[in-house]
PAKEVEX-516788 format. One record per residue (C-alpha): x, y, z; residue number from 1; residue in one letter. Coordinates in steps of 0.2 Angstrom, whole numbers, m for minus. Each point is the difference from the previous one (the first is absolute). Example, Ala and Ser with C-alpha at 12.3 -4.5 7.8 and 13.67 -1.06 7.14 Angstrom:
BEGIN
<rec <62 m22 39> 1 "A">;
<rec <6 17 m3> 2 "S">;
***
This chain:
BEGIN
<rec <m23 62 480> 1 "M">;
<rec <8 m1 m17> 2 "A">;
<rec <9 14 m8> 3 "S">;
<rec <m10 11 m12> 4 "P">;
<rec <1 m5 m19> 5 "L">;
<rec <11 11 m11> 6 "T">;
<rec <m11 15 m7> 7 "P">;
<rec <m5 m1 m18> 8 "T">;
<rec <m9 10 m14> 9 "E">;
<rec <10 16 3> 10 "L">;
<rec <m7 16 m7> 11 "S">;
<rec <7 10 m9> 12 "P">;
<rec <5 m16 m9> 13 "S">;
<rec <16 m3 m10> 14 "A">;
<rec <1 13 m14> 15 "G">;
<rec <m14 11 6> 16 "K">;
<rec <2 19 1> 17 "S">;
<rec <m6 11 14> 18 "I">;
<rec <m3 19 m1> 19 "T">;
<rec <14 7 11> 20 "A">;
<rec <m8 16 5> 21 "S">;
<rec <m16 m8 9> 22 "I">;
<rec <m3 m12 14> 23 "D">;
<rec <2 m18 m5> 24 "N">;
<rec <m8 m15 8> 25 "V">;
<rec <11 m16 1> 26 "F">;
<rec <m9 m16 3> 27 "S">;
<rec <3 m19 2> 28 "W">;
<rec <m8 m16 4> 29 "Q">;
<rec <3 m8 17> 30 "S">;
<rec <m7 m16 7> 31 "D">;
<rec <m11 8 13> 32 "G">;
<rec <11 m1 15> 33 "T">;
<rec <8 17 m3> 34 "Q">;
<rec <2 11 15> 35 "A">;
<rec <13 11 m7> 36 "G">;
<rec <11 3 m15> 37 "F">;
<rec <17 7 m5> 38 "Y">;
<rec <4 7 m17> 39 "I">;
<rec <17 3 m8> 40 "E">;
<rec <3 10 m16> 41 "Y">;
<rec <14 7 m10> 42 "A">;
<rec <6 7 m17> 43 "R">;
<rec <2 m14 m12> 44 "N">;
<rec <19 2 m2> 45 "V">;
<rec <15 m8 8> 46 "S">;
<rec <5 5 17> 47 "A">;
<rec <m16 11 2> 48 "A">;
<rec <m5 4 18> 49 "T">;
<rec <m14 m10 6> 50 "V">;
<rec <m13 9 10> 51 "S">;
<rec <m14 m8 11> 52 "N">;
<rec <m16 4 8> 53 "T">;
<rec <5 m9 16> 54 "G">;
<rec <m13 m12 8> 55 "W">;
<rec <m17 7 m1> 56 "I">;
<rec <m14 m8 11> 57 "T">;
<rec <m14 m2 m12> 58 "D">;
<rec <m11 m15 m7> 59 "S">;
<rec <m4 9 m16> 60 "L">;
<rec <11 m6 m14> 61 "S">;
<rec <4 17 m7> 62 "Q">;
<rec <10 16 3> 63 "H">;
<rec <m1 18 m7> 64 "T">;
<rec <16 8 m6> 65 "F">;
<rec <m2 19 0> 66 "V">;
<rec <3 10 m16> 67 "G">;
<rec <18 4 m3> 68 "G">;
<rec <7 m16 9> 69 "T">;
<rec <6 m6 m17> 70 "F">;
<rec <9 11 m13> 71 "A">;
<rec <m7 2 m17> 72 "D">;
<rec <7 m10 m15> 73 "T">;
<rec <10 m13 11> 74 "Y">;
<rec <m3 m18 2> 75 "E">;
<rec <m2 m7 18> 76 "Y">;
<rec <m2 m17 8> 77 "K">;
<rec <m10 m5 15> 78 "W">;
<rec <m4 m15 11> 79 "R">;
<rec <m10 m4 15> 80 "V">;
<rec <m1 m12 15> 81 "K">;
<rec <m13 m2 13> 82 "V">;
<rec <m1 m7 18> 83 "R">;
<rec <m14 m7 10> 84 "N">;
<rec <m6 4 18> 85 "S">;
<rec <13 m12 7> 86 "A">;
<rec <14 10 m8> 87 "G">;
<rec <4 m14 m13> 88 "Q">;
<rec <6 8 m16> 89 "E">;
<rec <m2 m6 m18> 90 "S">;
<rec <13 0 m13> 91 "L">;
<rec <2 15 m11> 92 "F">;
<rec <m9 0 m16> 93 "S">;
<rec <10 0 m16> 94 "D">;
<rec <6 18 m5> 95 "W">;
<rec <m13 8 m12> 96 "V">;
<rec <7 14 m12> 97 "V">;
<rec <m11 14 m5> 98 "F">;
<rec <2 18 m7> 99 "K">;
<rec <m4 17 7> 100 "A">;
<rec <m6 11 m14> 101 "G">;
<rec <m9 16 m4> 102 "G">;
<rec <m19 1 1> 103 "A">;
<rec <m9 m10 m14> 104 "A">;
<rec <m15 9 m8> 105 "G">;
<rec <m16 m7 m5> 106 "L">;
<rec <m13 12 m8> 107 "T">;
<rec <m16 m1 m9> 108 "I">;
<rec <2 10 m16> 109 "T">;
<rec <m17 m2 m7> 110 "F">;
<rec <m11 7 6> 111 "P">;
<rec <13 13 1> 112 "A">;
<rec <m8 11 14> 113 "N">;
<rec <m12 m2 15> 114 "D">;
<rec <m18 4 m5> 115 "L">;
<rec <4 m1 m19> 116 "D">;
<rec <m17 m4 m9> 117 "V">;
<rec <3 m14 m13> 118 "I">;
<rec <m12 m1 m15> 119 "S">;
<rec <3 m19 m4> 120 "A">;
<rec <4 m16 9> 121 "V">;
<rec <18 3 6> 122 "P">;
<rec <16 m9 m4> 123 "A">;
<rec <9 3 16> 124 "Y">;
<rec <19 3 m1> 125 "Q">;
<rec <14 0 13> 126 "H">;
<rec <18 3 1> 127 "S">;
<rec <13 m8 11> 128 "Y">;
<rec <17 7 3> 129 "S">;
<rec <14 m7 11> 130 "N">;
<rec <18 7 2> 131 "P">;
<rec <7 m17 1> 132 "D">;
<rec <m6 m5 m17> 133 "G">;
<rec <m13 m13 6> 134 "Y">;
<rec <m15 m2 m12> 135 "Y">;
<rec <m18 m6 2> 136 "Q">;
<rec <m5 m18 m2> 137 "V">;
<rec <m18 0 5> 138 "A">;
<rec <m14 12 4> 139 "Y">;
<rec <m17 0 8> 140 "E">;
<rec <m14 14 m2> 141 "Y">;
<rec <m14 4 12> 142 "F">;
<rec <m16 11 m4> 143 "L">;
<rec <m11 7 14> 144 "F">;
<rec <m15 11 0> 145 "T">;
<rec <0 18 6> 146 "G">;
<rec <m4 7 17> 147 "T">;
<rec <m15 m7 10> 148 "T">;
<rec <m12 9 12> 149 "W">;
<rec <9 m9 14> 150 "D">;
<rec <16 10 m5> 151 "D">;
<rec <m10 16 0> 152 "F">;
<rec <m8 m3 17> 153 "D">;
<rec <18 m3 7> 154 "A">;
<rec <5 18 m4> 155 "L">;
<rec <m3 15 12> 156 "T">;
<rec <m13 13 m4> 157 "A">;
<rec <13 12 m5> 158 "A">;
<rec <8 m12 m12> 159 "Q">;
<rec <m17 m4 m8> 160 "Q">;
<rec <m3 18 m3> 161 "E">;
<rec <17 4 m7> 162 "S">;
<rec <3 m15 m11> 163 "Y">;
<rec <m5 2 m18> 164 "T">;
<rec <m10 m15 m8> 165 "W">;
<rec <15 m6 m10> 166 "D">;
<rec <10 0 16> 167 "Q">;
<rec <m13 m10 9> 168 "L">;
<rec <0 m12 m14> 169 "E">;
<rec <18 m2 0> 170 "A">;
<rec <1 m3 19> 171 "L">;
<rec <2 m18 3> 172 "S">;
<rec <m2 m18 m7> 173 "L">;
<rec <m18 m7 m3> 174 "G">;
<rec <m4 m18 m5> 175 "N">;
<rec <13 m10 m10> 176 "M">;
<rec <m8 m3 m18> 177 "L">;
<rec <15 m9 m8> 178 "W">;
<rec <16 m8 4> 179 "D">;
<rec <11 m6 m15> 180 "S">;
<rec <9 m13 11> 181 "G">;
<rec <19 m1 m2> 182 "R">;
<rec <5 0 m18> 183 "V">;
<rec <17 m6 m5> 184 "E">;
<rec <5 14 m13> 185 "S">;
<rec <11 14 m3> 186 "T">;
<rec <m14 10 m7> 187 "A">;
<rec <m4 17 7> 188 "T">;
<rec <m17 2 m7> 189 "S">;
<rec <m17 m10 3> 190 "V">;
<rec <m17 3 m7> 191 "E">;
<rec <m14 2 13> 192 "Q">;
<rec <m14 m13 m3> 193 "P">;
<rec <m15 11 m3> 194 "S">;
<rec <m12 m13 8> 195 "D">;
<rec <8 3 17> 196 "K">;
<rec <m5 18 m1> 197 "L">;
<rec <m17 5 8> 198 "Q">;
<rec <m13 10 m11> 199 "V">;
<rec <m5 12 15> 200 "L">;
<rec <18 3 6> 201 "Q">;
<rec <9 15 m6> 202 "Y">;
<rec <16 1 10> 203 "W">;
<rec <13 m15 1> 204 "Y">;
<rec <16 m3 8> 205 "K">;
<rec <15 m11 m6> 206 "V">;
<rec <16 m6 6> 207 "R">;
<rec <14 m12 m5> 208 "V">;
<rec <12 m12 8> 209 "K">;
<rec <15 m6 m9> 210 "I">;
<rec <14 m13 4> 211 "W">;
<rec <18 2 m7> 212 "D">;
<rec <13 m13 m5> 213 "N">;
<rec <8 m1 17> 214 "V">;
<rec <m17 m1 10> 215 "G">;
<rec <m3 18 5> 216 "N">;
<rec <m19 4 1> 217 "E">;
<rec <m6 17 m2> 218 "L">;
<rec <m18 8 1> 219 "T">;
<rec <m4 16 m9> 220 "S">;
<rec <m11 14 8> 221 "D">;
<rec <m18 1 m4> 222 "I">;
<rec <m5 9 m16> 223 "R">;
<rec <m18 7 m1> 224 "T">;
<rec <m9 2 m17> 225 "F">;
<rec <m17 4 m6> 226 "G">;
<rec <m9 m10 m14> 227 "L">;
<rec <m18 0 m6> 228 "L">;
<rec <m3 m19 m2> 229 "V">;
<rec <m17 4 m8> 230 "E">;
<rec <10 5 m15> 231 "S">;
<rec <9 m17 m2> 232 "V">;
<rec <m10 m13 m10> 233 "P">;
<rec <m1 m18 6> 234 "Q">;
<rec <13 m12 m4> 235 "I">;
<rec <m4 m11 m15> 236 "P">;
<rec <2 m19 m2> 237 "T">;
<rec <8 m9 m15> 238 "I">;
<rec <1 m17 m9> 239 "S">;
<rec <12 m5 m13> 240 "V">;
<rec <m3 m10 m16> 241 "S">;
<rec <14 m5 m11> 242 "P">;
<rec <m4 4 m19> 243 "D">;
<rec <14 m9 m9> 244 "S">;
<rec <m8 1 m17> 245 "D">;
<rec <1 18 1> 246 "N">;
<rec <17 1 9> 247 "G">;
<rec <m6 8 16> 248 "R">;
<rec <m8 m2 17> 249 "N">;
<rec <m17 7 3> 250 "A">;
<rec <m4 8 17> 251 "I">;
<rec <m18 2 5> 252 "T">;
<rec <m2 15 13> 253 "I">;
<rec <m15 1 11> 254 "T">;
<rec <m4 16 10> 255 "N">;
<rec <m10 m2 16> 256 "P">;
<rec <m15 11 3> 257 "T">;
<rec <5 15 10> 258 "P">;
<rec <m5 3 18> 259 "E">;
<rec <m12 14 4> 260 "V">;
<rec <8 16 m4> 261 "G">;
<rec <15 m8 m8> 262 "Q">;
<rec <6 5 m18> 263 "V">;
<rec <m2 m13 m14> 264 "A">;
<rec <14 m7 m11> 265 "A">;
<rec <1 10 m16> 266 "H">;
<rec <14 m12 m8> 267 "H">;
<rec <13 m13 5> 268 "N">;
<rec <18 m2 m1> 269 "K">;
<rec <9 m16 m3> 270 "L">;
<rec <17 m5 7> 271 "Y">;
<rec <12 m15 m2> 272 "R">;
<rec <13 m4 13> 273 "K">;
<rec <19 1 m5> 274 "K">;
<rec <14 m12 5> 275 "M">;
<rec <5 13 13> 276 "D">;
<rec <m17 m2 8> 277 "E">;
<rec <m5 18 m5> 278 "T">;
<rec <m16 3 m10> 279 "W">;
<rec <0 7 m18> 280 "E">;
<rec <m15 9 m8> 281 "L">;
<rec <m4 m9 m16> 282 "I">;
<rec <m17 7 m5> 283 "Q">;
<rec <m9 16 6> 284 "D">;
<rec <m18 7 m3> 285 "N">;
<rec <m8 m17 m1> 286 "I">;
<rec <m19 3 m2> 287 "L">;
<rec <m6 m17 m6> 288 "T">;
<rec <4 m10 15> 289 "G">;
<rec <12 m10 m9> 290 "V">;
<rec <19 3 m2> 291 "G">;
<rec <13 m8 m11> 292 "Y">;
<rec <18 m4 2> 293 "D">;
<rec <7 m2 m17> 294 "T">;
<rec <18 0 6> 295 "A">;
<rec <m1 m16 11> 296 "C">;
<rec <14 m12 m1> 297 "R">;
<rec <m3 m18 m6> 298 "S">;
<rec <0 m13 14> 299 "S">;
<rec <3 14 13> 300 "K">;
<rec <m13 1 14> 301 "Q">;
<rec <m4 18 0> 302 "E">;
<rec <m8 8 16> 303 "E">;
<rec <m13 14 m3> 304 "Y">;
<rec <m9 13 11> 305 "S">;
<rec <m12 14 m4> 306 "A">;
<rec <m6 16 8> 307 "S">;
<rec <m15 11 m2> 308 "A">;
<rec <1 19 m4> 309 "V">;
<rec <m13 13 3> 310 "S">;
<rec <m6 13 m12> 311 "A">;
<rec <11 12 10> 312 "D">;
<rec <15 m11 m3> 313 "G">;
<rec <2 m7 18> 314 "I">;
<rec <6 m18 m1> 315 "E">;
<rec <m5 m14 12> 316 "S">;
<rec <13 m13 7> 317 "S">;
<rec <4 m14 m11> 318 "K">;
<rec <m11 m16 0> 319 "S">;
<rec <5 m17 5> 320 "G">;
<rec <11 m9 m12> 321 "S">;
<rec <m5 m13 m13> 322 "D">;
<rec <11 m10 m12> 323 "Y">;
<rec <1 m5 m18> 324 "G">;
<rec <12 m10 m11> 325 "T">;
<rec <m2 3 m19> 326 "C">;
<rec <8 m14 m11> 327 "Q">;
<rec <6 7 m16> 328 "L">;
<rec <3 m12 m15> 329 "N">;
<rec <7 13 m12> 330 "A">;
<rec <10 16 0> 331 "Y">;
<rec <m10 16 3> 332 "W">;
<rec <5 18 m6> 333 "F">;
<rec <m11 15 6> 334 "T">;
<rec <2 17 m7> 335 "N">;
<rec <m1 12 15> 336 "L">;
<rec <m7 14 m10> 337 "S">;
<rec <m14 m9 m8> 338 "T">;
<rec <m1 m15 12> 339 "L">;
<rec <m2 m10 m16> 340 "A">;
<rec <8 m18 1> 341 "T">;
<rec <8 m13 m11> 342 "V">;
<rec <1 m18 5> 343 "K">;
<rec <14 m9 m9> 344 "L">;
<rec <0 m19 3> 345 "K">;
<rec <5 m10 m16> 346 "A">;
<rec <18 m5 m2> 347 "E">;
<rec <5 14 12> 348 "A">;
<rec <19 2 2> 349 "R">;
<rec <7 12 14> 350 "W">;
<rec <18 4 m3> 351 "G">;
<rec <14 2 13> 352 "K">;
<rec <m2 15 12> 353 "M">;
<rec <16 10 2> 354 "Q">;
<rec <2 12 14> 355 "S">;
<rec <9 16 m7> 356 "E">;
<rec <10 11 11> 357 "R">;
<rec <11 16 m2> 358 "S">;
<rec <16 m7 7> 359 "R">;
<rec <18 6 0> 360 "E">;
<rec <16 m9 5> 361 "E">;
<rec <16 10 6> 362 "Q">;
<rec <17 m6 5> 363 "I">;
<rec <15 10 5> 364 "G">;
<rec <18 m3 m5> 365 "M">;
<rec <4 m8 17> 366 "D">;
<rec <m16 m8 4> 367 "E">;
<rec <m3 m19 m1> 368 "Q">;
<rec <m19 0 m2> 369 "Y">;
<rec <m12 11 m10> 370 "P">;
<rec <m13 11 9> 371 "S">;
<rec <m17 1 m7> 372 "V">;
<rec <m12 14 m1> 373 "N">;
<rec <m19 m1 m5> 374 "Y">;
<rec <m13 12 m5> 375 "E">;
<rec <m18 m1 6> 376 "S">;
<rec <m6 m8 m16> 377 "Q">;
<rec <m5 m18 0> 378 "R">;
<rec <m13 m8 m11> 379 "F">;
<rec <m4 m16 m10> 380 "Y">;
<rec <0 m2 m19> 381 "R">;
<rec <m7 m14 m9> 382 "G">;
<rec <m10 m7 m15> 383 "S">;
<rec <m16 m9 m3> 384 "F">;
<rec <m9 m9 m15> 385 "Q">;
<rec <m16 m10 m2> 386 "A">;
<rec <m12 m6 m14> 387 "L">;
<rec <m18 8 m2> 388 "V">;
<rec <m13 m9 m9> 389 "F">;
<rec <m11 7 m14> 390 "R">;
<rec <m14 10 8> 391 "P">;
<rec <m18 m7 0> 392 "T">;
<rec <m9 16 0> 393 "D">;
<rec <2 4 m19> 394 "G">;
<rec <15 12 3> 395 "S">;
<rec <14 m1 m13> 396 "T">;
<rec <18 m4 6> 397 "W">;
<rec <4 18 m2> 398 "Q">;
<rec <m14 6 11> 399 "E">;
<rec <4 m13 13> 400 "Y">;
<rec <19 3 1> 401 "T">;
<rec <m4 18 1> 402 "E">;
<rec <m11 m3 15> 403 "Q">;
<rec <14 m10 8> 404 "I">;
<rec <12 14 m4> 405 "R">;
<rec <m11 13 8> 406 "A">;
<rec <2 m9 17> 407 "V">;
<rec <18 m4 m1> 408 "L">;
<rec <8 14 m11> 409 "D">;
<rec <m12 14 m1> 410 "P">;
<rec <3 16 m10> 411 "D">;
<rec <1 10 17> 412 "T">;
<rec <11 m8 13> 413 "Y">;
<rec <m8 m10 14> 414 "S">;
<rec <8 m12 13> 415 "P">;
<rec <m5 m18 m1> 416 "I">;
<rec <m4 m12 14> 417 "I">;
<rec <7 m17 m4> 418 "M">;
<rec <m6 m15 10> 419 "R">;
<rec <6 m18 m3> 420 "T">;
<rec <m8 m17 4> 421 "P">;
<rec <14 m1 13> 422 "F">;
<rec <m4 15 11> 423 "G">;
<rec <11 13 m8> 424 "D">;
<rec <m5 18 0> 425 "L">;
<rec <9 13 m10> 426 "L">;
<rec <m3 17 m6> 427 "K">;
<rec <8 2 m17> 428 "V">;
<rec <2 11 m15> 429 "N">;
<rec <m2 m11 m16> 430 "V">;
<rec <10 4 m16> 431 "Y">;
<rec <5 m9 m16> 432 "D">;
<rec <m17 m6 m3> 433 "F">;
<rec <m1 m13 m14> 434 "K">;
<rec <m13 m10 m9> 435 "V">;
<rec <6 m15 m10> 436 "G">;
<rec <m8 m14 m11> 437 "Q">;
<rec <1 m17 8> 438 "D">;
<rec <6 m12 m13> 439 "D">;
<rec <m8 m16 7> 440 "R">;
<rec <m18 6 3> 441 "I">;
<rec <m8 13 m12> 442 "Q">;
<rec <m13 4 14> 443 "Q">;
<rec <13 8 12> 444 "T">;
<rec <11 15 1> 445 "R">;
<rec <16 2 11> 446 "K">;
<rec <0 14 11> 447 "I">;
<rec <17 5 7> 448 "S">;
<rec <7 15 10> 449 "F">;
<rec <14 6 12> 450 "S">;
<rec <m4 9 16> 451 "F">;
<rec <9 9 14> 452 "V">;
<rec <m5 2 19> 453 "E">;
<rec <m6 17 4> 454 "V">;
<rec <m5 m2 19> 455 "E">;
<rec <3 m14 13> 456 "D">;
<rec <m17 m6 5> 457 "L">;
<rec <5 m15 10> 458 "M">;
<rec <5 7 17> 459 "E">;
<rec <15 m7 10> 460 "S">;
<rec <1 m9 16> 461 "V">;
<rec <15 m1 11> 462 "T">;
<rec <m2 m16 11> 463 "N">;
<rec <m1 m13 m13> 464 "A">;
<rec <18 m7 0> 465 "Y">;
<rec <8 m15 7> 466 "D">;
<rec <15 m4 11> 467 "T">;
<rec <12 m13 m8> 468 "P">;
<rec <0 m16 10> 469 "D">;
<rec <13 m7 m11> 470 "S">;
<rec <11 9 m13> 471 "L">;
<rec <5 m17 m9> 472 "S">;
<rec <m16 m5 m8> 473 "D">;
<rec <m3 15 m11> 474 "C">;
<rec <5 17 m6> 475 "Y">;
<rec <m5 15 12> 476 "W">;
<rec <m1 18 m1> 477 "V">;
<rec <1 8 17> 478 "V">;
<rec <m1 17 8> 479 "D">;
<rec <15 2 11> 480 "P">;
<rec <m9 11 12> 481 "T">;
<rec <m14 m12 4> 482 "T">;
<rec <7 m17 m5> 483 "G">;
<rec <m16 m3 m10> 484 "E">;
<rec <m2 m3 m18> 485 "G">;
<rec <m6 m12 m14> 486 "Y">;
<rec <6 m17 m5> 487 "G">;
<rec <0 m7 m17> 488 "F">;
<rec <m3 m19 2> 489 "Y">;
<rec <m6 m5 m17> 490 "A">;
<rec <11 m1 m16> 491 "E">;
<rec <13 14 5> 492 "P">;
<rec <12 4 m15> 493 "E">;
<rec <15 10 5> 494 "W">;
<rec <8 8 m15> 495 "G">;
<rec <19 2 m4> 496 "D">;
<rec <9 11 13> 497 "M">;
<rec <12 12 m8> 498 "S">;
<rec <14 8 11> 499 "L">;
<rec <3 18 m6> 500 "E">;
<rec <18 6 2> 501 "R">;
<rec <9 14 m7> 502 "D">;
<rec <15 m8 m9> 503 "R">;
<rec <14 7 m12> 504 "V">;
<rec <14 m9 m9> 505 "E">;
<rec <17 9 m3> 506 "N">;
<rec <13 m6 m12> 507 "I">;
<rec <16 9 m1> 508 "G">;
<rec <11 2 m15> 509 "L">;
<rec <12 m13 6> 510 "N">;
<rec <m12 m11 9> 511 "S">;
<rec <m5 m17 m6> 512 "I">;
<rec <m15 m3 12> 513 "F">;
<rec <m13 13 5> 514 "P">;
<rec <m1 7 18> 515 "S">;
<rec <m18 1 7> 516 "S">;
<rec <m7 14 12> 517 "G">;
<rec <m16 m1 9> 518 "Y">;
<rec <m11 14 8> 519 "G">;
<rec <m9 m2 16> 520 "N">;
<rec <m17 m3 m8> 521 "K">;
<rec <m7 m17 6> 522 "K">;
<rec <m19 m4 m2> 523 "A">;
<rec <m10 m15 m6> 524 "Y">;
<rec <m14 2 m12> 525 "R">;
<rec <m13 m13 m5> 526 "G">;
<rec <m18 m5 m3> 527 "G">;
<rec <m12 m11 9> 528 "F">;
<rec <m18 m8 m4> 529 "S">;
<rec <m11 m11 11> 530 "G">;
<rec <m18 m5 2> 531 "L">;
<rec <m11 8 12> 532 "L">;
<rec <m13 m13 5> 533 "M">;
<rec <m19 3 4> 534 "K">;
<rec <m2 2 19> 535 "P">;
<rec <m12 m11 10> 536 "S">;
<rec <m11 15 3> 537 "S">;
<rec <m2 16 m10> 538 "G">;
<rec <4 3 m18> 539 "I">;
<rec <16 m1 m9> 540 "L">;
<rec <m1 17 m8> 541 "A">;
<rec <1 8 17> 542 "E">;
<rec <15 m10 4> 543 "Q">;
<rec <9 6 m15> 544 "V">;
<rec <m4 18 5> 545 "M">;
<rec <6 m3 17> 546 "I">;
<rec <16 m7 m6> 547 "L">;
<rec <2 14 m13> 548 "R">;
<rec <m1 13 14> 549 "N">;
<rec <12 m10 11> 550 "F">;
<rec <15 m1 m13> 551 "I">;
<rec <m5 14 m12> 552 "D">;
<rec <m9 12 12> 553 "G">;
<rec <m2 19 m3> 554 "T">;
<rec <14 2 14> 555 "V">;
<rec <15 m11 m5> 556 "K">;
<rec <13 m7 11> 557 "K">;
<rec <13 m14 m1> 558 "P">;
<rec <m6 m18 3> 559 "L">;
<rec <8 m16 5> 560 "L">;
<rec <0 m13 m14> 561 "F">;
<rec <3 m18 7> 562 "Y">;
<rec <3 m13 m13> 563 "M">;
<rec <m4 m17 9> 564 "T">;
<rec <14 3 12> 565 "T">;
<rec <4 11 15> 566 "D">;
<rec <11 11 m10> 567 "K">;
<rec <m9 15 m7> 568 "A">;
<rec <3 16 m10> 569 "M">;
<rec <m6 18 3> 570 "Y">;
<rec <m8 4 m17> 571 "V">;
<rec <m11 13 m9> 572 "D">;
<rec <m14 m8 m9> 573 "I">;
<rec <m7 7 m16> 574 "Y">;
<rec <m9 m5 m16> 575 "G">;
<rec <m14 m9 10> 576 "F">;
<rec <m13 m9 m11> 577 "S">;
<rec <m13 m13 1> 578 "F">;
<rec <m9 m11 m13> 579 "E">;
<rec <m13 m14 1> 580 "L">;
<rec <8 m17 2> 581 "F">;
<rec <m15 m8 m8> 582 "D">;
<rec <m19 4 m3> 583 "R">;
<rec <m5 m7 16> 584 "I">;
<rec <5 12 14> 585 "D">;
<rec <10 m11 11> 586 "Q">;
<rec <17 9 m2> 587 "A">;
<rec <8 15 m7> 588 "R">;
<rec <18 1 m7> 589 "K">;
<rec <9 14 9> 590 "I">;
<rec <17 7 m8> 591 "S">;
<rec <12 13 5> 592 "F">;
<rec <18 6 m2> 593 "E">;
<rec <12 5 14> 594 "F">;
<rec <16 8 3> 595 "V">;
<rec <11 m2 16> 596 "E">;
<rec <1 17 9> 597 "V">;
<rec <8 m4 17> 598 "E">;
<rec <11 m13 8> 599 "E">;
<rec <m8 m12 12> 600 "V">;
<rec <10 m1 16> 601 "L">;
***
């Protein structure tokens, strides 16, 4: 008979945490010939005492260590070997290191209490706490019906007599109505699909399971809640039709006929999905069955969903998604107070967009590099001009330009939504509005104005950066913490680098030549520009936003600047700007300034 194979798939596995105060089951995978096992374990420090279980006769590939075997907050290692019925032993498995920690907690926080009665389709919420700092990476929700007659029959007569109806409803799990499946997400909230609820069911039970970043799996207690499903309208269906001539996507919403006894939809809400996968409400109180997205980005495939709302304000779950891509061939400006829109197309010129920051450099007498402080302000400033043609409705030039000004620069301030043919989306304040004569064509007027960004509409993402394969083929800006960043492959221009030093000259009364003195200050300052190319998928406007949030984000930190070499500088980047490289949106010119703030060791 051959010796058993070395055990594998040890659990707890490497990096996993156990709760020290409770019983813990350790398990492994054997080859099926196991008749006994021997476990060794010790603190994961040099010269630690190694404890063991001794040989335990058992074919079951697991062992339970009672609570308190391992001390809280310490790292341990363990390994196991097995033997067969002939007494032949396997080799020890590799050591596996785990941590003994305090008890982790997983709690459903909405509904907040057992037997709470909810007046609308719930968005469940949960919280996960771990004393070792682990965090959730996935979740799974389960929904069940309330107590059944079989549960009631299983009670004693005394229990049946003493229990209130609410207590009976909360007694045990009924049938499973919904399983979200494992969802890879750090989100701690999920909306219940209302089509999984039952019209005649009043009480429901929900629980959640999560997985954390080291493989721990936790399941919450059951939360029981009440909900009158008859008060929730049916989920609508939608279809999307791009309406490029009017600069929008049109979404047709259809509400199904309610079931017997179920409330009808009074109106609808329209949602658009953001880059972070959350939904944004873009239109409410839709009574006509058609909603409009007048802030859709050109060339961007937008995802939409709708819900139905009862006359009492109870909202259904969101519908299934539909998609629409609107292709704009002009610049659109929408006044958010009046929703009036101006479309500017002829001879359009969009000026350089400069990001402005409140920034201050400080350097001490004996310091080599400056320290940089930033306030929270960060916004773009730019300019725009275009031609408008003589109106065909009989209006005078004065009347027509006043109509345009009423949208772009009204007497009462209103923010303006600016959308470009290239997928940009900006909320701005327009100022310095001008109307000028075009010398070439008497049938046109030139409209020009400046504007400043008043809100960041294009949300950020954090997983869109690259790891340099080579630092010799382009210029790279890299986050020293993650090793990821952006590379400028096309037409990089590195400006003059000036070395800033504190220098003084002294010439004595009897000296022919000056003597020179230098302070400790030593920092390079320079500028850079390069082209950001259109990606193979997605739109370039989003790439510009992602890059801006990387090198000029609201939270600033020094970055590594590689200049086609493995040598780098720690720099603070400021003065970020972009401009159109050409009228076809294949590239954007990115520019910034930088100052050295630290020595690279």
